[in-house]
N, C-alpha and C positions, 0 to 999 in steps of 0.2 A: 408482458410482465416487466416491471421496473426493478432494476437492481439498486439496492442501497448497500454501501460498503463502509463498515466501520474503519476508522483510521487512527493512527497514533499521532494525535495533534500536538503541535508545538503551541504553547499558549503563554501569555505573560503571567508572571507571579502576581498575586493579587495586589501587593503593595506597589507594583510597577505598572499597573494597568493604565493609569492615566498618562504615563510617560510614553506608552507605546501606541495605544488605539487611536485611530484617525478616520477621517472620511474616506470613501472609496476614490480611486484614481480618476474615475470618469465624470465626477461631478464638479471638478475644479480644473483650472488651467495651471500652467507652470507658475505664473506670478502669484496666484492664490495659494498654491502649495508652498511656495517660498515664505509667504507671509504666515501661514499656519504653522510652519515648522521652525520659525524663528525662535531661537532660544530653547529648542526641543531636539537635542541631538539624537535621542532614542525614538523619536516618532517613526511610525511605520511608513510615513510619507517618504522617508529616505530610501525605502525599498521599492515602493510602487511609483514614485516620481523622482528617481535618482538624478535626473537632470538638474535638480535644485542644488546639488553639491558640486556642479561643474561650472566652468566659466560661462558668464552671460553670453547668450547667443548660441550655445550648444543645442543642436537639434535633438528632438526627443528620440530619434531613431539612429543616432550615431553609435558606433561600436562601444565607445567609452561609456555611454549611458547604461548599456546592458552589463558591462563589466563592473561599473560602480554599483548597480543594483545588487548584483551577486555578492560583491564585497560587503555591502551594507547588511544584507540578510545574514551572511555568515557571521559578521561581527555581532549582530543582535542575538542570533541563536547560540553563539558561544559565550555570551555574557551571562551575568546573573539576572538579567531581565526576564529570561524565558526558562521554561521547563518543558520537557516532552513527556507525554503520557507513556506509561509502561505497557499499557494494553490498548488494543484497538477499541474505539468507542464511537458512539454517535451522541448527539447533543440536542437539546431543545433550546430554541432561541426565540425570546419574546421581545417585541418592540412595543412601546407605548408612546403615542404622539397625540397630544391634546386630548387625553382621556380615552383614546381608542387604542385597543391592543390588537396585535397581530402575532400569532405564535406558529412556529413551524419547526421542522426537523433539520438540524445541521448535520450533514453526512457527506460522504462522497458518492457520486453517481458514476455510471460507466460510460467510457468513450464508445464502446460498442453500441450501447443504447442510443447514443447520439448519432452514430454512423448508420444505424439500422432504423432510425426514425421512431424509436420508442420515445425518445426525447424530441419533441416537435418545436420547430421555430416558426416565427411569424414575420421576420425581417431578413433582408439581405445583409450580408457583411461586406465590408470594404477590404480589399486585399492589403492595403497599406496598414490598416489597423490589425488585421490578422497577423501580418508579418511582425509587427511590433510586439503584440502579446505573446506570439509563439517564441520569439527570441528571449523575452523575459522568462518564460517558463523553462526553456532549455538551458539558459545560462545560470539560472538560480536553482535548477533541479527542484522546483517547487511550484505549486499553485498557490500564490500568495493571497488571493481574494476569492471568496465564494461567488457563485452565480445565484440569482434569485429565480426560483421556479415555482410553479403551482400545479395542483392536481385535483381531480374529482375524488373527494373522500367518500368512498362507498363501503369502507371497511371499519369505520369507527376509529380511525387512526387518531383523530383529534381527541377522542375520549382516552385513549391510551396515553397520549401526551399529557393530558390533564392529570392523570393518575400519577405520573412521574413528578410533575410539578408539585402535587400535593404531598408527596412522600419524601422528596429529596430537598436538601439545602442547595441553593444555587452556588455555582462556582463564582459567578460575577453578578453584580446588580449595581448598576451605576447610571447616572444621568449625564449625558454629554452636553457640550456647550450649547448645542442647538435645542436643548430641553427634551430630547428624545431619550426615554429610559430603555436601557438594554439589559436583559437578564438572560443568563445561560445556565442550564442544568446539564449534568452528565447523566445519561441513561445507564442504569446499572446493568441491564440485560436487554440487548437489542433484538433477541431472537423473534419475539412476537411482531415487532415492527418490520423486520426483514421479511417475515412470512406474509404480513399484510400487504406489503408493497409488491409482492409477487403477483397479486391479483389486480394491481393498478395498471391499466393498459398503456397509459401515456403520462409523461411529465411534459409540461409546457414551459418553455423559456419565457420568463417575464422580463428580466433585466440581465443582460450579459451574453448576448449572441456572439460577440467577438471572442470572449473568454472560452465559450464552448467550442467554437470552431478552432481556436488556437490550441486548446487541450487535445483535440483530435489530431491536428497536424503535428503537435509535439510528440504524441504517442506514436504516430506513424514513423517519425524520424527515429525515435528510440527503438522501435521494433526492428527497423532495418539495421541498426547498429548492434543488435543483440542476437547472436547466433543461437542462443538457448532459450529463445522467447517461448513463454508458456501461456501468456494471457492473464496471468495473476499478478504481474508486476504492478507496483504502485502507480507507475506512470499511466496505466490504463484507466485510472480513476481520477476524478477531480471534484473539488468541494462545491456544494450547493446547499442552499437553505430552501426546503420544500414547504410551501404554505398551502393549506386547503383553500380552495377558490373563494369560499365565503369569508376568508380572512383578508383578502387582497383589496387594496385601495389604489385606484388609478386617478391621477390628476390630469388636467388638460395639458397638452403640449402645444404652446402657442407659437405663432409665426410673426416675424418682422420682415418687412421688405425695405431694402435700403433706398431704392429709387423707383418712382412710378412716374408715368407721363403726366404732364400738366393737366390734361383733360380726363384723368382717370376717374375722378369722382362723378363728373357729368356723364361719362360713358357708363359707369356703374348704375347711375340712376336711370339711364335710358333702358338698361337691360333688366334691372331688378327693382322690386319695391323696397325702399329703404325706410327704416324708422329712425328719425333723428332723436338725439339725446337718449339713446338706448342704454340699458344696463351694461356695464363693462363685461360681465360674465354672462354668456347665454344661458337660458334657463332650461333648455330642452335639446334633445338630439335633433340635428338638422338645422340648427340655428347657429349663426356666428355673430360676433360683434366686431366692428371695424373701427379703429381709431385713426382719424385723419384730420390734420389741421385743427386739433384741439377739441374735436367732437367725436362722440361715439355714435355709430350707426348700426342698427340691427337689420339682419336680413335672413331669409330662408334659403337654404341651398337646394337647388333642383336635384331630382333623382329620377332616373329612367325607370319605368315600371317593371322591367325584367332584370333588375340589378342582381348580381351575385353578392356573396358576403363581403367581398372587398369593395365593390362598387357602392354598397350601402353605407360605407364608412364616411363620416364627415370629412376626414382628411382627403379621401379620394374625391368626394363631391366638390370640395374646395378646389382641388387641382383641375377638375373638368370645367368648373364654372368660371373661375377667376384666374388662377395662377398661369395656366397654359394659354388660354385664348386672349387674355387681356394683358398679361405681363411677360409672356414668352418664356415662362419658367417650365421647362419640359422635364427636368431632372432635379428634384429637390435635394437629392443627395450631393450634387456637385455644383449646382448653380450658386455663384457667389453673390447674387442679389437677394438671397433669402437666408435667414438664420432662424434659430429655434430657441424658445425661452420656456423652461420648465414651469409648470403651473405653481410650484412651490414659491416662486418669486412674486406671484400675484400680478394683477393687472396694473398695479402702480408702476411696476418695472416697464411694462409696455408703454405707458404714458411717458415715463421718464426718457425712454429711448427716442420716442418721436419728438417730444417737446424740446429735447436737447439738440435736435438736428442730426442725431446719429442714424436715424431711419426716417423714411417718409411715411410709413404705414405700419400699423400693427393689427394683427388678427387674433382675436380671443376665441378659443375653441371650446366646445362642450366635450367633456372627457369621454374617451373610448371606454366601453363597458368590458368587463372581463369575459362575458359571454360572447362578445364579438371577437375577442382575441382567440378564444377556443374554437369558435366556428371557422374562422379563417385558417387556423392551424390544422384542424381536422380535415379540411378540404384540400390541404396541401398548397394553399395559396399564400401570398405574402402581402403584408400591409405596406402602405407607403412609409417612407422613412419618418421617424420621430412621431409615431402615432400614439405612443403611451409614455407616461411619466409615472413611475411607481414611487410611492412614498408611504412610510418612511424608508430610508436607505439603510442597508446593512453597514455595520462598522467594520473597518479593516484592522487586521493585526490581532484579532481575538483567538482564532483557531487556524493554524497554518498547516497545510499538507505538503510534505516533502517526499521525494522519491529517489 
């Protein structure tokens, strides 16, 4: 059973919404955050990317960064920008991008569910990123941003959500600078939804593996420091938006290679059948498009007949066919010769990186399917890094969980 936990959210006053809400921390780097926050002293970027308020060259994981983030959050919460709900609630969150809507439940979920594998993961986490997010949580006494999760809706939860949307006025309804519409409703009575989720066997992490692991680690630290621990403390729960699987959209997560051998293309042609002047975006699973020296090449990825759910993934097949044997990239997570470009940036970004000389090679992938993610998670296996890019992204600073 999956636990959903209503919480007393901090949220911007409606008239202050555009001053506070921002993109999530992990889709931008420090320089991009600085640019977006310029002239916006109340942007939530000052909480989730506090290094932008410190001297240039400050590393993201210095003590001063965590202290500044806690200071900035305290200032925002104590100001007239924000209000805290008087009662524990859950919320409905709808995103609309290019005419396509995606609607889920904004709630808190249980650290115990994560630790006991009711909440399932599909990616490994990096210790340095875990450390970073854990320190943000502990110094701020808050989970500042929600995780994105998905579930198999067998209880008509989507119908219950629709009923609330039809009967309630939204708390917020706005379109951000990237033309994504964000709408949030408060659920007047969450009892039915809480009951329905008790029959949901698993939640699946879509986007936010490091935040989940960090919430678990932070709770463990708080538990050790609390002699009267009961399990009901707010630090045992963290915010997430839960979307039914048929609402989810995954884009490709493409690759760039900074340096390839001079004979790479001729060796590739010797090993595989290439189609010259191919479409930049592959049209089906098992196909990739490769951009090299101003030309797109299409090819089929080989697959062994007895492949398991991970070995069937295009990102794994790419690793086995090209990255490791031809480019000596054995660990995509740590190898400095490879980087990743979210599908939202389009294949034009891949061409730009190669044509500008910043990379030698770009690889355009076919998107991973949500069913593939679930199969891997259910089997207790892990995907290669950067297998999925979910879009649209959640907005930060809308509903904040403190403890």
